[in-house]
MARVEX-344428 format. One record per residue (C-alpha): chain; x, y, z; residue in one letter. Coordinates in Angstrom, 2 decimals, decimal comma. Layout:
MARVEX-344428
A | X | Y | Z | A
...
//
This chain:
MARVEX-344428
A | 95,88 | 91,67 | 40,09 | X
A | 95,82 | 91,93 | 36,31 | X
A | 97,74 | 89,30 | 34,36 | X
A | 99,74 | 92,09 | 32,71 | X
A | 100,82 | 93,24 | 36,18 | X
A | 101,66 | 89,74 | 37,36 | X
A | 103,67 | 88,77 | 34,31 | X
A | 105,84 | 91,87 | 34,67 | X
A | 107,06 | 90,87 | 38,15 | X
A | 110,04 | 88,70 | 38,97 | X
A | 110,23 | 86,66 | 42,16 | X
A | 112,09 | 89,35 | 44,07 | X
A | 109,40 | 91,93 | 43,29 | X
A | 106,58 | 89,57 | 44,21 | X
A | 108,11 | 88,80 | 47,61 | X
A | 108,82 | 92,49 | 48,27 | X
A | 105,22 | 93,46 | 47,54 | X
A | 103,99 | 90,47 | 49,54 | X
A | 106,06 | 91,37 | 52,61 | X
A | 104,78 | 94,96 | 52,37 | X
A | 101,24 | 93,52 | 52,26 | X
A | 100,57 | 95,32 | 48,96 | X
A | 99,52 | 92,06 | 47,32 | X
A | 98,25 | 88,78 | 48,75 | X
A | 99,19 | 85,17 | 48,20 | X
A | 95,65 | 84,51 | 46,97 | X
A | 96,02 | 87,15 | 44,23 | X
A | 99,33 | 85,74 | 43,03 | X
A | 98,17 | 82,12 | 43,03 | X
A | 95,01 | 83,06 | 41,16 | X
A | 97,01 | 84,97 | 38,53 | X
A | 99,46 | 82,11 | 38,03 | X
A | 96,81 | 79,42 | 37,68 | X
A | 94,68 | 81,66 | 35,42 | X
A | 97,68 | 82,14 | 33,18 | X
A | 98,42 | 78,41 | 33,23 | X
A | 94,86 | 77,68 | 32,11 | X
A | 95,34 | 80,05 | 29,19 | X
A | 98,65 | 78,66 | 27,93 | X
A | 99,09 | 75,04 | 28,96 | X
A | 96,96 | 73,62 | 26,14 | X
A | 99,49 | 75,23 | 23,81 | X
A | 102,62 | 74,34 | 25,76 | X
A | 101,93 | 71,06 | 27,60 | X
A | 104,38 | 72,04 | 30,36 | X
A | 102,74 | 70,55 | 33,48 | X
A | 102,36 | 66,97 | 34,70 | X
A | 99,95 | 67,86 | 37,48 | X
A | 98,95 | 70,78 | 39,69 | X
A | 98,29 | 71,16 | 43,42 | X
A | 95,57 | 73,75 | 42,80 | X
A | 93,02 | 72,73 | 45,43 | X
A | 95,72 | 72,18 | 48,07 | X
A | 97,48 | 75,45 | 47,31 | X
A | 94,26 | 77,47 | 47,42 | X
A | 93,56 | 75,92 | 50,82 | X
A | 97,14 | 76,59 | 52,00 | X
A | 97,10 | 80,28 | 51,06 | X
A | 93,78 | 80,85 | 52,77 | X
A | 95,42 | 80,16 | 56,13 | X
A | 97,37 | 83,13 | 57,55 | X
A | 101,05 | 82,36 | 57,98 | X
A | 102,84 | 84,46 | 60,61 | X
A | 106,42 | 85,15 | 59,62 | X
A | 109,00 | 87,42 | 61,10 | X
A | 111,32 | 88,54 | 59,70 | X
A | 109,75 | 88,61 | 56,20 | X
A | 110,55 | 85,49 | 54,21 | X
A | 112,90 | 85,82 | 51,24 | X
A | 110,46 | 84,52 | 48,60 | X
A | 107,20 | 84,97 | 50,45 | X
A | 104,23 | 84,09 | 48,26 | X
A | 106,25 | 83,44 | 45,10 | X
A | 104,64 | 80,70 | 42,98 | X
A | 106,91 | 77,99 | 41,63 | X
A | 106,58 | 74,77 | 39,66 | X
A | 109,03 | 72,03 | 40,58 | X
A | 110,76 | 69,58 | 38,26 | X
A | 109,11 | 66,18 | 38,06 | X
A | 111,58 | 63,68 | 39,51 | X
A | 114,26 | 64,92 | 41,90 | X
A | 112,10 | 67,73 | 43,36 | X
A | 109,43 | 65,60 | 45,00 | X
A | 106,70 | 66,51 | 47,49 | X
A | 105,43 | 63,78 | 49,78 | X
A | 101,99 | 62,62 | 48,69 | X
A | 102,25 | 64,14 | 45,21 | X
A | 102,75 | 62,29 | 41,88 | X
A | 106,38 | 61,80 | 40,85 | X
A | 106,64 | 60,25 | 37,38 | X
A | 110,12 | 61,31 | 36,20 | X
A | 108,50 | 61,44 | 32,75 | X
A | 108,36 | 57,63 | 32,70 | X
A | 105,36 | 55,50 | 31,89 | X
A | 106,54 | 52,91 | 34,40 | X
A | 106,20 | 55,57 | 37,13 | X
A | 102,87 | 57,01 | 35,97 | X
A | 101,08 | 55,92 | 39,16 | X
A | 103,96 | 56,70 | 41,54 | X
A | 103,32 | 58,91 | 44,55 | X
A | 106,33 | 60,40 | 46,33 | X
A | 106,87 | 59,07 | 49,83 | X
A | 108,99 | 62,01 | 50,98 | X
A | 109,77 | 65,62 | 50,21 | X
A | 113,23 | 66,33 | 48,83 | X
A | 115,61 | 68,46 | 50,87 | X
A | 115,74 | 70,96 | 48,01 | X
A | 111,95 | 71,39 | 48,13 | X
A | 111,90 | 71,62 | 51,93 | X
A | 114,24 | 74,60 | 51,70 | X
A | 112,16 | 76,10 | 48,89 | X
A | 109,08 | 75,91 | 51,10 | X
A | 110,84 | 77,31 | 54,17 | X
A | 111,66 | 80,57 | 52,41 | X
A | 108,06 | 81,13 | 51,32 | X
A | 107,73 | 79,67 | 47,82 | X
A | 104,33 | 78,21 | 46,92 | X
A | 104,79 | 74,96 | 44,93 | X
A | 101,93 | 74,87 | 42,43 | X
A | 102,73 | 71,49 | 40,87 | X
A | 105,34 | 69,77 | 38,73 | X
A | 106,68 | 70,49 | 35,25 | X
A | 107,29 | 68,07 | 32,39 | X
A | 110,60 | 66,28 | 31,76 | X
A | 111,80 | 63,61 | 29,33 | X
A | 111,97 | 60,08 | 30,73 | X
A | 114,45 | 60,03 | 33,63 | X
A | 115,85 | 63,40 | 32,49 | X
A | 117,98 | 61,66 | 29,86 | X
A | 117,45 | 63,96 | 26,87 | X
A | 117,97 | 67,58 | 25,84 | X
A | 114,36 | 67,78 | 24,61 | X
A | 111,13 | 67,26 | 26,56 | X
A | 109,09 | 64,77 | 24,58 | X
A | 108,21 | 61,81 | 26,79 | X
A | 105,85 | 59,09 | 25,64 | X
A | 103,96 | 59,49 | 28,92 | X
A | 103,23 | 63,22 | 28,70 | X
A | 103,87 | 64,08 | 25,04 | X
A | 105,96 | 66,97 | 23,70 | X
A | 106,36 | 70,25 | 25,54 | X
A | 106,48 | 73,30 | 23,27 | X
A | 108,54 | 76,45 | 23,19 | X
A | 106,69 | 79,71 | 24,02 | X
A | 108,70 | 81,56 | 21,36 | X
A | 107,36 | 79,27 | 18,63 | X
A | 105,23 | 76,19 | 19,23 | X
A | 106,88 | 74,35 | 16,35 | X
A | 110,07 | 74,13 | 18,41 | X
A | 111,18 | 72,41 | 21,61 | X
A | 112,03 | 74,35 | 24,78 | X
A | 114,84 | 71,85 | 25,30 | X
A | 115,40 | 69,51 | 28,19 | X
A | 115,52 | 67,98 | 30,51 | X
A | 114,04 | 71,00 | 32,36 | X
A | 111,84 | 71,80 | 29,36 | X
A | 108,56 | 72,16 | 31,21 | X
A | 110,21 | 74,50 | 33,70 | X
A | 111,56 | 76,67 | 30,87 | X
A | 108,20 | 76,81 | 29,11 | X
A | 106,44 | 77,92 | 32,30 | X
A | 108,93 | 80,70 | 33,05 | X
A | 109,18 | 81,86 | 29,41 | X
A | 105,38 | 82,07 | 29,15 | X
A | 105,04 | 84,04 | 32,39 | X
A | 103,18 | 81,39 | 34,40 | X
A | 105,82 | 81,60 | 37,13 | X
A | 108,88 | 83,86 | 37,47 | X
A | 111,07 | 81,00 | 38,70 | X
A | 110,83 | 77,24 | 38,21 | X
A | 112,68 | 74,35 | 39,77 | X
A | 115,17 | 72,70 | 37,43 | X
A | 118,15 | 70,38 | 37,53 | X
A | 121,28 | 70,06 | 35,44 | X
A | 123,11 | 66,77 | 34,83 | X
A | 124,53 | 67,53 | 31,39 | X
A | 123,14 | 70,95 | 30,58 | X
A | 119,51 | 70,55 | 31,61 | X
A | 119,28 | 74,09 | 33,02 | X
A | 121,52 | 75,86 | 30,49 | X
A | 120,12 | 74,16 | 27,37 | X
A | 116,47 | 75,16 | 27,92 | X
A | 117,67 | 78,59 | 29,07 | X
A | 119,45 | 79,00 | 25,73 | X
A | 116,41 | 77,84 | 23,75 | X
A | 113,88 | 80,05 | 25,59 | X
A | 115,67 | 83,31 | 26,43 | X
A | 116,06 | 82,62 | 30,15 | X
A | 118,89 | 82,94 | 32,63 | X
A | 120,19 | 79,53 | 33,66 | X
A | 122,82 | 78,90 | 36,33 | X
A | 124,28 | 75,50 | 37,13 | X
A | 125,95 | 76,08 | 40,51 | X
A | 129,21 | 74,58 | 41,73 | X
A | 128,94 | 70,87 | 42,57 | X
A | 127,74 | 70,40 | 46,15 | X
A | 126,36 | 73,94 | 46,44 | X
A | 122,65 | 73,01 | 46,82 | X
A | 120,83 | 70,33 | 48,83 | X
A | 120,54 | 66,67 | 47,82 | X
A | 118,54 | 63,80 | 49,31 | X
A | 117,23 | 62,69 | 51,68 | X
A | 118,82 | 59,29 | 51,39 | X
A | 120,90 | 60,34 | 48,38 | X
A | 124,38 | 61,77 | 48,81 | X
A | 125,00 | 62,43 | 45,12 | X
A | 123,14 | 62,69 | 41,84 | X
A | 124,74 | 61,06 | 38,79 | X
A | 128,00 | 60,86 | 40,76 | X
A | 128,14 | 64,62 | 41,09 | X
A | 127,25 | 65,47 | 37,50 | X
A | 123,72 | 66,57 | 38,42 | X
A | 122,63 | 69,39 | 40,69 | X
A | 119,26 | 70,97 | 41,51 | X
A | 118,59 | 74,67 | 41,08 | X
A | 116,20 | 76,88 | 39,04 | X
A | 115,49 | 78,72 | 35,81 | X
A | 114,63 | 82,41 | 36,09 | X
A | 114,00 | 85,50 | 33,98 | X
A | 116,29 | 87,77 | 36,04 | X
A | 119,80 | 87,34 | 37,37 | X
A | 118,85 | 88,71 | 40,78 | X
A | 116,26 | 85,99 | 41,35 | X
A | 118,85 | 83,28 | 40,77 | X
A | 121,46 | 85,15 | 42,83 | X
A | 119,12 | 85,69 | 45,74 | X
A | 117,99 | 82,09 | 45,69 | X
A | 121,55 | 80,77 | 45,58 | X
A | 122,30 | 82,74 | 48,76 | X
A | 119,45 | 80,92 | 50,45 | X
A | 119,97 | 77,47 | 48,94 | X
A | 123,72 | 77,13 | 49,44 | X
A | 124,46 | 74,51 | 52,06 | X
A | 126,98 | 72,16 | 53,57 | X
A | 125,30 | 68,80 | 54,16 | X
A | 127,05 | 66,26 | 56,34 | X
A | 125,46 | 63,38 | 54,42 | X
A | 126,31 | 64,75 | 50,99 | X
A | 129,10 | 63,17 | 48,98 | X
A | 130,25 | 66,55 | 47,62 | X
A | 130,57 | 69,75 | 49,57 | X
A | 131,85 | 73,21 | 48,76 | X
A | 132,65 | 76,03 | 51,21 | X
A | 129,85 | 78,49 | 51,81 | X
A | 130,14 | 81,80 | 50,01 | X
A | 130,64 | 84,36 | 52,82 | X
A | 128,64 | 87,14 | 51,16 | X
A | 125,16 | 87,36 | 49,70 | X
A | 125,23 | 86,62 | 45,99 | X
A | 122,72 | 89,37 | 45,16 | X
A | 125,06 | 91,88 | 46,82 | X
A | 128,20 | 90,45 | 45,26 | X
A | 126,69 | 90,59 | 41,77 | X
A | 126,35 | 94,39 | 42,05 | X
A | 130,04 | 94,89 | 42,87 | X
A | 132,42 | 95,87 | 40,08 | X
A | 135,29 | 93,60 | 39,15 | X
A | 138,41 | 94,66 | 41,03 | X
A | 140,57 | 94,19 | 37,95 | X
A | 140,13 | 93,45 | 34,27 | X
A | 139,38 | 89,77 | 33,67 | X
A | 141,36 | 87,43 | 31,48 | X
A | 138,96 | 85,31 | 29,47 | X
A | 139,38 | 82,36 | 27,12 | X
A | 136,80 | 81,45 | 24,49 | X
A | 136,08 | 79,16 | 21,57 | X
A | 133,40 | 78,75 | 18,93 | X
A | 134,49 | 75,19 | 18,11 | X
A | 132,53 | 72,14 | 19,26 | X
A | 134,50 | 70,00 | 21,75 | X
A | 133,30 | 66,86 | 19,94 | X
A | 134,03 | 68,02 | 16,41 | X
A | 130,42 | 68,59 | 15,38 | X
A | 129,28 | 71,68 | 13,41 | X
A | 128,47 | 74,96 | 15,14 | X
A | 125,94 | 77,31 | 13,55 | X
A | 126,86 | 80,79 | 12,37 | X
A | 124,21 | 82,13 | 14,76 | X
A | 125,97 | 80,53 | 17,75 | X
A | 129,33 | 81,90 | 16,65 | X
A | 127,75 | 85,32 | 16,19 | X
A | 126,33 | 85,17 | 19,72 | X
A | 129,75 | 84,39 | 21,22 | X
A | 131,47 | 87,16 | 19,28 | X
A | 128,87 | 89,71 | 20,43 | X
A | 129,77 | 88,94 | 24,04 | X
A | 133,50 | 88,89 | 23,29 | X
A | 133,30 | 92,32 | 21,62 | X
A | 131,40 | 93,74 | 24,59 | X
A | 133,92 | 92,29 | 27,06 | X
A | 136,79 | 93,88 | 25,19 | X
A | 134,95 | 97,20 | 25,20 | X
A | 134,75 | 96,90 | 29,00 | X
A | 138,53 | 96,55 | 29,19 | X
A | 138,79 | 92,80 | 29,73 | X
A | 141,43 | 90,69 | 27,98 | X
A | 139,92 | 88,02 | 25,71 | X
A | 141,69 | 85,42 | 23,60 | X
A | 140,79 | 82,22 | 21,83 | X
A | 141,89 | 79,31 | 24,00 | X
A | 140,59 | 75,74 | 24,17 | X
A | 141,23 | 73,56 | 27,26 | X
A | 143,42 | 70,52 | 26,59 | X
A | 140,63 | 67,98 | 27,03 | X
A | 139,51 | 65,19 | 24,70 | X
A | 135,85 | 66,14 | 24,40 | X
A | 134,80 | 62,98 | 22,56 | X
A | 136,37 | 60,69 | 25,16 | X
A | 134,85 | 62,73 | 27,96 | X
A | 131,41 | 62,27 | 26,41 | X
A | 132,01 | 58,53 | 26,07 | X
A | 132,84 | 58,43 | 29,77 | X
A | 129,71 | 60,45 | 30,52 | X
A | 127,50 | 58,01 | 28,57 | X
A | 129,21 | 55,09 | 30,30 | X
A | 128,16 | 56,58 | 33,64 | X
A | 124,62 | 56,98 | 32,29 | X
A | 124,67 | 53,31 | 31,27 | X
A | 125,64 | 52,19 | 34,74 | X
A | 123,13 | 54,46 | 36,45 | X
A | 120,23 | 53,35 | 34,26 | X
A | 121,15 | 49,68 | 34,55 | X
A | 121,13 | 50,06 | 38,34 | X
A | 117,74 | 51,79 | 38,15 | X
A | 116,19 | 49,04 | 36,02 | X
A | 117,61 | 46,43 | 38,41 | X
A | 115,83 | 48,17 | 41,29 | X
A | 112,60 | 48,40 | 39,29 | X
A | 112,71 | 44,70 | 38,47 | X
A | 113,12 | 43,90 | 42,17 | X
A | 110,16 | 46,12 | 43,06 | X
A | 107,89 | 44,68 | 40,34 | X
A | 109,31 | 41,16 | 40,65 | X
A | 109,50 | 40,81 | 36,88 | X
A | 111,92 | 41,52 | 34,07 | X
A | 111,55 | 44,78 | 32,17 | X
A | 111,32 | 44,75 | 28,40 | X
A | 111,93 | 47,37 | 25,74 | X
A | 108,17 | 48,03 | 25,78 | X
A | 108,31 | 49,25 | 29,39 | X
A | 110,77 | 52,09 | 28,92 | X
A | 111,82 | 54,41 | 26,13 | X
A | 114,54 | 53,57 | 23,61 | X
A | 117,28 | 55,72 | 25,18 | X
A | 116,63 | 54,24 | 28,61 | X
A | 116,53 | 50,68 | 27,26 | X
A | 119,77 | 50,96 | 25,31 | X
A | 121,58 | 52,49 | 28,27 | X
A | 120,26 | 49,64 | 30,42 | X
A | 121,41 | 47,01 | 27,92 | X
A | 124,86 | 48,53 | 27,61 | X
A | 125,14 | 49,10 | 31,34 | X
A | 124,77 | 45,40 | 32,07 | X
A | 128,08 | 44,85 | 30,30 | X
A | 130,02 | 47,67 | 31,96 | X
A | 132,57 | 46,30 | 34,40 | X
A | 133,32 | 47,87 | 37,76 | X
A | 136,80 | 48,67 | 36,48 | X
A | 135,45 | 50,46 | 33,40 | X
A | 133,00 | 52,43 | 35,50 | X
A | 135,71 | 53,47 | 37,96 | X
A | 138,08 | 54,50 | 35,18 | X
A | 135,39 | 56,57 | 33,48 | X
A | 134,80 | 58,55 | 36,68 | X
A | 138,54 | 59,00 | 37,08 | X
A | 138,60 | 60,70 | 33,69 | X
A | 136,23 | 63,35 | 35,07 | X
A | 138,78 | 64,15 | 37,77 | X
A | 141,55 | 64,44 | 35,18 | X
A | 139,39 | 66,89 | 33,25 | X
A | 138,75 | 68,82 | 36,47 | X
A | 142,50 | 69,08 | 37,03 | X
A | 143,02 | 70,42 | 33,52 | X
A | 140,25 | 72,97 | 33,99 | X
A | 141,74 | 74,04 | 37,33 | X
A | 145,02 | 74,71 | 35,54 | X
A | 143,14 | 76,50 | 32,75 | X
A | 141,58 | 78,82 | 35,31 | X
A | 144,97 | 79,66 | 36,75 | X
A | 145,41 | 81,62 | 33,51 | X
A | 141,82 | 82,49 | 32,62 | X
A | 139,15 | 83,76 | 34,99 | X
A | 136,35 | 82,62 | 32,68 | X
A | 135,81 | 80,31 | 29,73 | X
A | 133,17 | 81,27 | 27,14 | X
A | 131,42 | 79,13 | 24,53 | X
A | 127,99 | 79,08 | 22,95 | X
A | 125,47 | 77,53 | 25,33 | X
A | 124,05 | 75,51 | 22,43 | X
A | 125,46 | 75,04 | 18,94 | X
A | 122,07 | 75,79 | 17,36 | X
A | 118,79 | 77,40 | 18,38 | X
A | 115,99 | 75,05 | 19,45 | X
A | 115,23 | 71,95 | 17,35 | X
A | 111,77 | 71,37 | 15,95 | X
A | 109,34 | 69,17 | 17,87 | X
A | 110,04 | 65,57 | 16,88 | X
A | 113,34 | 66,34 | 15,17 | X
A | 115,42 | 64,57 | 17,84 | X
A | 112,89 | 61,87 | 18,70 | X
A | 113,78 | 58,57 | 17,05 | X
A | 111,40 | 57,15 | 14,46 | X
A | 109,98 | 53,65 | 14,89 | X
A | 112,31 | 52,42 | 12,17 | X
A | 115,33 | 53,92 | 13,90 | X
A | 114,26 | 52,41 | 17,23 | X
A | 114,13 | 48,94 | 15,66 | X
A | 117,56 | 49,51 | 14,13 | X
A | 119,03 | 50,60 | 17,46 | X
A | 117,52 | 47,62 | 19,28 | X
A | 119,06 | 45,26 | 16,77 | X
A | 122,44 | 46,96 | 17,06 | X
A | 122,60 | 46,86 | 20,86 | X
A | 121,61 | 43,19 | 20,91 | X
A | 124,06 | 42,03 | 18,24 | X
A | 127,13 | 44,08 | 19,12 | X
A | 129,77 | 42,60 | 21,37 | X
A | 129,88 | 44,30 | 24,79 | X
A | 132,96 | 46,35 | 23,87 | X
A | 131,05 | 47,91 | 20,95 | X
A | 127,81 | 48,67 | 22,76 | X
A | 129,05 | 52,03 | 23,97 | X
A | 129,58 | 52,97 | 20,32 | X
A | 125,88 | 52,38 | 19,73 | X
A | 125,06 | 54,63 | 22,69 | X
A | 127,27 | 57,42 | 21,34 | X
A | 125,74 | 57,19 | 17,87 | X
A | 122,24 | 57,15 | 19,36 | X
A | 122,85 | 60,44 | 21,17 | X
A | 124,97 | 62,08 | 18,44 | X
A | 122,11 | 64,02 | 16,77 | X
A | 121,20 | 65,52 | 20,14 | X
A | 124,83 | 66,08 | 21,07 | X
A | 125,31 | 68,03 | 17,84 | X
A | 122,82 | 70,59 | 19,16 | X
A | 124,31 | 70,73 | 22,66 | X
A | 128,01 | 69,77 | 22,81 | X
A | 129,20 | 72,52 | 25,17 | X
A | 127,41 | 72,04 | 28,48 | X
A | 128,53 | 68,63 | 29,74 | X
A | 132,08 | 69,70 | 30,64 | X
A | 130,96 | 71,77 | 33,63 | X
A | 128,87 | 68,87 | 34,94 | X
A | 131,78 | 66,45 | 34,89 | X
A | 134,29 | 68,89 | 36,39 | X
A | 131,85 | 70,30 | 38,94 | X
A | 132,32 | 73,92 | 37,86 | X
A | 129,61 | 76,58 | 37,86 | X
A | 128,32 | 77,67 | 34,45 | X
A | 125,59 | 79,95 | 33,14 | X
A | 123,65 | 80,50 | 29,96 | X
A | 122,93 | 84,18 | 29,30 | X
A | 120,22 | 85,22 | 26,76 | X
A | 122,18 | 87,55 | 24,51 | X
A | 121,19 | 86,61 | 20,98 | X
A | 118,08 | 86,40 | 18,84 | X
A | 118,45 | 84,55 | 15,56 | X
A | 117,16 | 85,77 | 12,21 | X
A | 114,29 | 83,30 | 12,58 | X
A | 113,30 | 84,90 | 15,90 | X
A | 114,55 | 82,23 | 18,30 | X
A | 116,81 | 82,96 | 21,29 | X
A | 120,24 | 81,41 | 21,66 | X
A | 122,40 | 81,70 | 24,78 | X
A | 126,09 | 82,06 | 25,48 | X
A | 127,72 | 79,89 | 28,15 | X
A | 130,21 | 81,26 | 30,68 | X
A | 132,15 | 78,94 | 33,00 | X
A | 134,22 | 79,80 | 36,07 | X
A | 136,46 | 77,90 | 38,47 | X
A | 134,77 | 75,90 | 41,24 | X
A | 133,35 | 78,15 | 43,91 | X
A | 133,31 | 81,25 | 41,71 | X
A | 129,56 | 81,32 | 41,11 | X
A | 129,64 | 84,97 | 42,17 | X
A | 131,87 | 85,88 | 39,20 | X
A | 129,31 | 84,45 | 36,80 | X
A | 126,43 | 86,24 | 38,49 | X
A | 128,37 | 89,52 | 38,48 | X
A | 129,13 | 89,35 | 34,77 | X
A | 125,60 | 88,22 | 33,93 | X
A | 124,17 | 91,09 | 35,97 | X
A | 126,30 | 93,55 | 34,00 | X
A | 125,20 | 91,99 | 30,71 | X
A | 121,57 | 92,19 | 31,82 | X
A | 121,91 | 95,96 | 31,85 | X
A | 123,00 | 96,13 | 28,21 | X
A | 121,25 | 96,02 | 24,87 | X
A | 122,72 | 92,55 | 24,32 | X
A | 120,31 | 91,00 | 26,82 | X
A | 117,38 | 89,50 | 24,91 | X
A | 115,31 | 88,23 | 27,81 | X
A | 111,66 | 88,21 | 26,77 | X
A | 112,01 | 90,85 | 24,04 | X
A | 110,36 | 89,29 | 21,01 | X
A | 108,66 | 86,54 | 23,01 | X
A | 105,00 | 86,50 | 21,83 | X
A | 103,72 | 85,64 | 25,32 | X
A | 105,08 | 88,96 | 26,57 | X
A | 103,90 | 90,96 | 23,56 | X
A | 100,41 | 92,39 | 24,03 | X
A | 99,92 | 92,66 | 20,28 | X
A | 100,45 | 88,94 | 19,74 | X
A | 97,65 | 86,42 | 19,29 | X
A | 99,59 | 84,18 | 21,70 | X
A | 99,71 | 86,83 | 24,39 | X
A | 97,86 | 85,89 | 27,60 | X
A | 98,04 | 89,40 | 29,06 | X
A | 94,63 | 90,69 | 27,95 | X
//
């Protein structure tokens, strides 16, 4: 198999050819690893590979009847929540650099059952806490569209691998936009499913109190739709469950809408930060197209205090990280210091120690109030549209704190009274939040949301548009995205140098 042939296939096509015995698992694995060898020095998107094990695995015939849904499709998993027993699991953290996973996650077990071949793990920022992928353990991961820029985070390694053609689909997770943000920055399709839709655990009934969910990044809508059909579940041990969709998502996405949709949109940041002209332009392109299709579109902003909601989100992060550091100190039998973990993790830990149970409970209650308001919003509007990100990708290092700023933040968190520590947290994340203020709402309300690649900036970087639907209406998002994919608006990999045979970056030769 030529690399140019491999890179042109999505996961659905690979599995179809595999089940027809027109290609072999060995061919696909060889193509993927060959491509990785060509591009990873440029991108730094992988923490480790399973190359020797995978080559051994694919050499053994695997009887399967009926044909498996993603038979022979190579995939990289996200370092952290998508663990494989016996494989490294660092979560992008230096303190976990020698950690070997003791069990395979339920998400990965399902991935393996349907025929995926896990080739290794992709890079993430420490504990998936940032919207860029620049951990001190692994270094910065770079954007295939332009190496000067970040692919985003926290699923940045996953995005870089899919947007460079190494794999057609990569495991990702989304706790505040970590699927949709890198999708926006790299021209990919990124779906965050409804809360409770995909597997969690084992031994964990929720992730970030329902804010986080595991799924994938893909280049085509049908790959994500097909995979959601397979991955949807009702787990008895899970804290959050949603009714199973009775149809197959890849069939439902091809159906026309039974009536014109009523859609609300905004180009304003929910936290009052600036929004680039490019992001506004991207939204208006989609709005114009929707109106041309006969849908009703009007500017309408949900009645939610976006700044307060973000404060409540960061308060949850503080509690979660403080709990994590407490567990680490018990395991290592020694106190952690600011030298052991990165600045964002340390400040969240420090602030979290002063969060009361009452404050934590009230912050989670605010999520439910926001969910109620969004439920009422969707009684009037089928969909809510915003930019996926307020700007195209930031430059490498732009959102990483300097040594001087780290010292300043450490001093602030130590000297502020407990009531003011959350202000320090907000200010610490504000530069990052300015880039990505739109995605967190869907995490806290539990709604499904997608980033669709419909805009290329004048500087040649992609920028996505976000579409949200009511809980359970993942199929509406997939249907609209599938229709958009068939238009000239869809950027996809057009302009991506890794998919351009005339480019010096291109690995296709």
